[in-house]
C-alpha positions as CSV (number, residue, x, y, z in Angstrom):
1,M,13.5,104.8,-83.4
2,Q,10.7,104.1,-81.0
3,L,7.0,104.6,-82.0
4,R,6.6,107.3,-79.2
5,N,9.6,109.2,-80.4
6,K,8.7,109.0,-84.2
7,Q,5.0,109.6,-84.1
8,A,4.0,111.0,-80.7
9,Q,5.8,114.3,-81.3
10,Q,4.3,114.6,-84.7
11,V,0.8,114.1,-83.2
12,F,1.5,116.9,-80.7
13,K,2.5,119.1,-83.5
14,F,-0.6,118.1,-85.5
15,K,1.5,116.7,-88.4
16,L,0.2,113.1,-88.5
17,K,1.5,110.7,-91.1
18,R,-0.8,108.9,-93.5
19,K,-1.2,106.0,-91.0
20,L,-2.4,108.3,-88.3
21,L,-4.7,110.2,-90.7
22,L,-6.3,106.9,-91.6
23,V,-7.0,106.2,-87.9
24,M,-8.4,109.7,-87.5
25,S,-10.8,109.2,-90.4
26,L,-12.1,105.9,-89.0
27,L,-12.5,107.2,-85.6
28,T,-14.7,110.1,-86.8
29,L,-17.2,107.4,-87.7
30,W,-17.4,106.3,-84.1
31,T,-19.9,107.9,-81.7
32,P,-19.7,107.6,-78.0
33,L,-22.0,105.2,-76.2
34,S,-24.9,106.7,-74.2
35,L,-25.2,105.5,-70.6
36,V,-28.3,103.5,-71.6
37,Q,-26.5,101.8,-74.5
38,A,-23.5,101.1,-72.2
39,Q,-25.8,99.5,-69.6
40,M,-27.4,97.3,-72.2
41,T,-24.0,96.2,-73.5
42,I,-22.8,95.5,-70.0
43,D,-25.8,93.5,-69.2
44,K,-25.4,91.4,-72.2
45,N,-21.8,90.7,-71.5
46,E,-22.6,89.9,-68.0
47,S,-24.9,87.0,-68.9
48,A,-22.4,85.7,-71.4
49,M,-19.3,85.7,-69.2
50,Q,-18.1,83.5,-66.3
51,S,-17.6,85.2,-62.9
52,V,-14.1,86.5,-62.5
53,G,-12.0,84.0,-60.7
54,Q,-14.4,81.1,-61.2
55,S,-12.8,79.4,-64.3
56,S,-11.1,76.0,-63.4
57,E,-8.0,77.0,-65.4
58,S,-7.6,80.3,-63.5
59,S,-7.6,78.5,-60.1
60,Q,-5.0,75.8,-61.2
61,E,-2.5,77.3,-63.5
62,G,0.1,79.9,-63.9
63,S,1.3,82.9,-61.7
64,T,-0.6,86.0,-60.6
65,V,0.1,89.7,-60.1
66,R,-2.0,91.6,-57.6
67,V,-2.3,95.3,-58.2
68,R,-3.8,97.8,-55.7
69,A,-4.7,101.4,-56.6
70,I,-5.7,104.4,-54.6
71,G,-7.4,107.7,-55.8
72,D,-6.4,111.3,-55.5
73,I,-3.7,112.6,-53.3
74,L,-5.1,116.1,-53.3
75,L,-3.4,118.2,-50.6
76,H,-5.0,121.4,-49.6
77,D,-3.3,123.7,-47.2
78,F,-5.4,122.3,-44.4
79,V,-3.9,119.0,-44.9
80,Y,-0.3,119.8,-45.3
81,E,-0.3,122.3,-42.5
82,R,-1.4,119.5,-40.2
83,A,1.6,117.6,-41.3
84,R,4.1,120.3,-40.6
85,T,6.9,119.4,-38.1
86,A,9.8,121.3,-36.7
87,N,11.9,119.7,-39.5
88,G,9.5,120.0,-42.4
89,Y,6.5,117.8,-43.0
90,N,5.5,114.3,-42.2
91,F,2.3,112.7,-43.4
92,D,2.8,109.1,-42.2
93,S,0.3,109.2,-39.4
94,M,-2.5,110.2,-41.9
95,L,-2.1,106.9,-43.9
96,A,-1.1,104.7,-40.9
97,P,-4.5,103.0,-40.6
98,V,-4.5,101.8,-44.2
99,K,-0.7,101.0,-44.5
100,S,-1.0,97.2,-44.2
101,Y,-3.6,97.1,-47.0
102,L,-1.4,99.1,-49.4
103,E,1.7,97.1,-48.6
104,N,0.1,93.7,-49.2
105,A,0.2,93.9,-53.1
106,D,2.6,93.1,-55.8
107,I,2.3,96.6,-57.2
108,T,0.5,99.6,-55.6
109,V,-0.5,102.7,-57.7
110,A,-1.5,106.2,-56.4
111,N,-2.9,109.1,-58.2
112,M,-0.8,112.2,-57.4
113,E,-3.3,114.8,-58.3
114,T,-1.0,117.7,-57.7
115,I,2.7,118.4,-58.2
116,V,5.0,117.8,-55.3
117,A,7.5,120.5,-56.0
118,G,7.6,121.6,-52.4
119,E,8.7,124.9,-51.1
120,S,11.3,125.4,-53.9
121,V,8.5,127.0,-56.1
122,G,6.1,128.0,-53.3
123,L,3.5,125.8,-51.8
124,G,0.0,126.1,-53.3
125,T,-3.5,125.2,-52.5
126,Y,-6.9,125.7,-54.5
127,P,-7.0,126.6,-57.3
128,F,-3.1,126.3,-57.9
129,F,-1.8,123.4,-56.1
130,N,1.7,122.4,-55.0
131,A,2.3,120.0,-52.1
132,P,5.3,119.4,-49.9
133,S,7.6,116.8,-51.4
134,Q,7.5,114.8,-48.2
135,I,4.2,113.3,-49.2
136,V,6.2,111.1,-51.5
137,D,8.2,109.8,-48.5
138,T,4.9,108.6,-47.0
139,L,3.7,107.1,-50.1
140,K,6.9,105.1,-50.4
141,N,6.6,104.1,-46.7
142,V,3.1,102.6,-47.2
143,G,4.2,100.7,-50.2
144,V,3.3,102.8,-53.3
145,D,5.4,101.7,-56.3
146,I,4.3,104.2,-59.0
147,V,2.3,107.3,-59.2
148,N,0.2,108.9,-61.9
149,N,1.6,112.4,-62.0
150,V,-0.6,113.9,-64.7
151,S,-3.9,115.8,-64.0
152,N,-5.6,119.0,-64.8
153,H,-3.4,120.6,-62.1
154,T,0.0,119.5,-63.5
155,M,0.8,122.9,-65.0
156,D,-0.4,124.8,-61.9
157,M,3.1,126.1,-61.2
158,G,4.2,126.2,-64.8
159,A,7.2,124.1,-66.3
160,Q,9.4,125.0,-63.4
161,G,7.0,123.3,-61.0
162,V,6.6,120.2,-63.1
163,L,10.3,119.8,-63.4
164,A,10.9,120.4,-59.6
165,S,8.1,117.9,-58.9
166,I,9.7,115.2,-61.1
167,K,13.0,115.9,-59.5
168,A,11.5,115.3,-56.0
169,L,10.0,111.9,-57.3
170,K,13.3,110.8,-58.8
171,Q,15.2,111.7,-55.7
172,R,12.9,109.3,-53.8
173,D,13.1,106.6,-56.4
174,M,9.4,106.7,-57.0
175,M,8.4,105.7,-60.5
176,Y,5.9,108.1,-62.3
177,V,3.8,108.1,-65.4
178,G,1.9,110.8,-67.3
179,S,4.2,113.8,-66.8
180,Y,7.8,113.7,-68.0
181,E,10.9,115.8,-67.8
182,S,12.1,115.2,-71.5
183,W,11.2,113.4,-74.7
184,E,13.6,110.7,-73.7
185,D,11.8,110.3,-70.4
186,Y,8.5,110.3,-72.2
187,N,9.7,107.5,-74.5
188,T,10.8,105.3,-71.7
189,P,8.1,102.6,-71.0
190,R,6.9,102.4,-67.4
191,I,7.0,98.7,-66.7
192,I,7.2,96.7,-63.4
193,E,7.7,93.0,-63.4
194,R,6.3,90.8,-60.6
195,N,6.2,87.0,-60.4
196,G,7.2,86.8,-64.0
197,I,4.4,89.1,-65.2
198,K,5.3,92.4,-66.8
199,V,2.8,95.2,-66.0
200,G,2.9,98.5,-68.0
201,F,1.4,101.9,-67.3
202,L,0.2,104.8,-69.4
203,A,-1.6,107.9,-68.1
204,Y,-3.5,110.8,-69.6
205,A,-5.5,113.9,-68.5
206,Y,-8.3,115.7,-70.3
207,G,-6.8,119.2,-69.9
208,L,-4.9,121.7,-67.8
209,N,-7.6,124.1,-66.5
210,G,-6.9,126.5,-69.4
211,L,-3.1,126.5,-68.9
212,E,-0.8,125.7,-71.8
213,R,2.3,123.6,-72.1
214,P,5.4,125.4,-73.5
215,Q,6.0,124.9,-77.2
216,N,8.0,121.7,-77.8
217,Q,7.6,120.6,-74.2
218,Q,4.3,118.6,-74.6
219,Y,5.9,115.8,-72.6
220,L,5.3,117.8,-69.4
221,A,1.7,116.7,-69.4
222,T,0.2,113.9,-71.6
223,L,-3.3,114.8,-72.7
224,I,-6.0,112.7,-74.0
225,D,-5.6,112.2,-77.8
226,K,-7.9,109.6,-79.3
227,Q,-5.5,109.1,-82.3
228,L,-2.4,108.7,-80.2
229,I,-3.6,106.7,-77.3
230,P,-4.5,103.5,-79.2
231,L,-1.0,103.5,-80.8
232,E,0.7,103.9,-77.4
233,I,-1.4,101.1,-75.9
234,K,-0.6,98.8,-78.7
235,D,3.1,99.7,-78.5
236,L,3.1,99.0,-74.7
237,N,1.2,95.8,-75.1
238,S,4.1,94.6,-77.4
239,K,6.3,94.8,-74.3
240,V,4.2,93.7,-71.5
241,D,1.6,91.0,-70.3
242,V,-0.8,93.5,-68.6
243,S,-1.5,97.1,-69.5
244,V,-2.9,99.6,-67.1
245,V,-4.1,102.9,-68.6
246,I,-5.0,105.7,-66.3
247,I,-7.4,108.3,-67.6
248,Q,-8.4,111.6,-65.9
249,N,-11.7,112.9,-67.2
250,G,-15.4,113.1,-66.5
251,E,-17.5,115.5,-64.5
252,E,-16.5,116.6,-61.0
253,Y,-18.7,115.3,-58.2
254,E,-20.9,113.1,-60.5
255,T,-21.2,109.6,-59.2
256,M,-22.0,108.1,-62.7
257,P,-19.7,108.2,-65.8
258,T,-20.4,110.7,-68.6
259,A,-20.9,109.5,-72.2
260,D,-17.3,110.9,-72.8
261,Q,-15.8,108.8,-70.0
262,I,-17.5,105.8,-71.3
263,A,-16.4,106.4,-74.9
264,T,-12.7,107.1,-73.8
265,H,-12.6,103.9,-71.6
266,Q,-14.1,102.0,-74.6
267,M,-11.4,103.4,-76.9
268,A,-8.7,102.3,-74.6
269,R,-10.3,98.9,-74.2
270,D,-10.6,98.5,-78.0
271,A,-6.9,99.3,-78.3
272,G,-6.2,96.5,-75.9
273,A,-5.8,98.0,-72.5
274,N,-6.3,95.4,-69.8
275,F,-7.4,97.7,-67.0
276,V,-8.5,101.3,-67.3
277,L,-8.3,103.2,-64.1
278,G,-10.2,106.4,-64.1
279,G,-10.1,109.6,-62.0
280,H,-10.9,113.3,-61.9
281,P,-14.5,113.4,-60.5
282,H,-13.2,113.4,-56.8
283,V,-16.0,110.9,-56.0
284,L,-16.4,107.1,-56.6
285,E,-17.9,105.8,-59.8
286,P,-18.7,102.2,-60.9
287,F,-16.5,99.4,-62.1
288,I,-17.0,97.9,-65.5
289,Y,-16.3,94.5,-66.9
290,Y,-15.6,93.9,-70.6
291,N,-14.4,90.4,-70.9
292,E,-12.1,87.8,-69.2
293,S,-9.0,90.0,-69.6
294,Q,-10.4,93.6,-69.6
295,A,-12.1,95.7,-67.0
296,G,-11.9,99.1,-65.4
297,L,-13.1,101.7,-62.9
298,F,-14.6,105.0,-64.0
299,S,-13.4,107.0,-61.0
300,H,-11.5,106.0,-57.9
301,G,-12.4,109.2,-56.1
302,N,-10.3,111.0,-53.4
303,F,-8.0,109.2,-51.0
304,L,-6.3,111.9,-48.9
305,T,-7.7,115.4,-49.4
306,G,-8.9,118.6,-47.8
307,Q,-12.3,118.5,-49.5
308,Y,-15.1,118.3,-47.0
309,E,-18.3,117.2,-48.7
310,T,-19.1,113.6,-47.5
311,A,-19.0,112.2,-51.0
312,T,-15.5,113.6,-51.5
313,K,-14.3,111.9,-48.3
314,V,-15.2,108.3,-49.4
315,G,-12.6,106.7,-51.5
316,G,-11.1,103.2,-51.5
317,I,-8.4,100.7,-52.5
318,T,-9.1,99.0,-55.7
319,E,-7.5,95.5,-56.2
320,F,-7.3,93.7,-59.5
321,T,-5.4,90.5,-59.9
322,Y,-4.2,89.1,-63.3
323,R,-3.2,85.5,-63.9
324,K,-0.7,84.4,-66.5
325,L,-1.6,80.9,-67.5
326,N,1.0,78.3,-68.4
327,D,0.2,78.9,-72.2
328,G,1.0,82.5,-71.8
329,K,-2.6,83.7,-71.8
330,V,-3.5,86.5,-69.3
331,I,-6.8,86.6,-67.7
332,L,-8.5,88.8,-64.9
333,D,-8.5,86.6,-61.9
334,S,-10.5,88.9,-59.5
335,M,-11.5,92.4,-58.6
336,R,-12.1,93.7,-55.1
337,F,-12.7,97.2,-53.6
338,M,-12.3,98.3,-49.9
339,P,-14.0,101.6,-49.2
340,T,-12.1,104.2,-47.1
341,Y,-12.9,107.4,-45.5
342,N,-10.9,110.6,-45.2
343,I,-11.4,112.0,-41.7
344,G,-10.7,115.7,-41.5
345,L,-12.5,119.0,-41.5
346,P,-15.3,119.7,-40.7
347,E,-15.5,116.8,-38.2
348,S,-11.9,116.9,-37.1
349,N,-8.8,119.1,-37.4
350,E,-6.7,116.0,-37.8
351,Y,-6.5,114.1,-41.2
352,L,-6.7,110.3,-41.2
353,V,-7.6,107.8,-43.9
354,V,-9.3,104.8,-42.4
355,P,-11.3,101.8,-43.6
356,L,-15.0,102.8,-44.0
357,A,-15.9,99.6,-42.3
358,D,-14.4,101.1,-39.1
359,W,-17.1,103.8,-39.0
360,Q,-18.1,102.9,-35.5
361,K,-14.6,103.1,-34.2
362,Y,-14.0,106.5,-35.7
363,N,-17.6,107.9,-35.2
364,I,-18.2,108.4,-38.9
365,A,-21.7,109.7,-39.3
366,N,-24.1,107.4,-41.2
367,G,-21.3,104.9,-41.8
368,Q,-23.4,101.9,-42.4
369,A,-25.6,103.7,-44.9
370,L,-22.5,105.0,-46.7
371,M,-21.1,101.3,-46.9
372,D,-24.4,100.2,-48.3
373,E,-24.6,102.9,-50.9
374,I,-21.0,102.5,-52.0
375,R,-21.4,98.7,-52.4
376,Q,-24.5,99.4,-54.6
377,R,-22.8,102.1,-56.6
378,M,-19.6,100.2,-57.4
379,T,-21.4,97.2,-58.6
380,R,-24.0,99.1,-60.7
381,F,-22.5,97.9,-64.0
382,T,-21.0,94.6,-62.9
383,N,-21.3,91.9,-60.3
384,K,-17.7,90.8,-61.0
385,V,-16.3,93.0,-58.3
386,Q,-16.4,92.2,-54.6
387,V,-16.9,95.2,-52.3
388,V,-15.3,94.1,-49.0
389,D,-14.9,95.5,-45.6
390,Y,-11.2,94.9,-45.4
391,L,-8.6,93.5,-48.0
392,D,-6.4,90.7,-46.7
């Protein structure tokens, strides 16, 4: 029987076997890094490591997989009402300006911050979200291959909403990770193979805004569990070349990671995650570089949303490329980030996601200052990520 089936259910029921109890006892000895300690560690690593993509072996051998990721698809009623048509909803025009950047990847990942159960359970906006299912059609159209579907809003419409949302994803052949319809679904690894490289995905959220999962249905939303996550990462790594772990935690609207975020990312890194992709704060937070095969991003911010503070309108497209060398070793070949801007209220009644570098074209206030500040923020912990105007 698979590890996830044998042990995960026991963890959720707090009946850990001796092996898990040993892990728990060891982890109690570990204290989270402070921001200062983390910065010192990062600085030390920076001076010791070669620049990403600069090693001679990485430029001459093996195959690569290019992954691009976008932040929160957080659809308030202001947004989906602008997408309403005579036949339902259509969000295509909102993402049209960035479609080419999302398509030009081997794998594209999106964070589905809310369920997409549609009108079957009643649409919802803040604080209980439920978006039209047609947003999934648009994500498919722009090249998204997999969505993270677990967040603090997953249970906003109860188990019925979760299951209806998953049904909508499956009907559109959209792979999802983090929220599942059954234990069998939960136990099915999320793996995408491109160019001979297998990339696997896991996803977790910090909580559910005080809501509870029904008894024996913990698979509806996978929550952060520092005893379980390392086991699941190690299990996934036995099946893939590259593991991407998506973690939803941190403090909303803070532009720097909390000690808990740093500790959780470090835990995933120590367990073997290749790239840790963070979210939840709704604003951008920096990248981090650990070694030649491991890195992460603390928060990818919003991508398409109805939030109107400037900081919540700035998001981006993250790109990380892994190279599998001829000897089987996998290394991080490059990291790039293209800032985006979510046009909408209060400056416009129409919603549109555009490259932030096009700030003059779209009359984005203080556009150049935003670009400069984002470039500085995203490279605060590492110079191994390139912040670019446009991805090719």
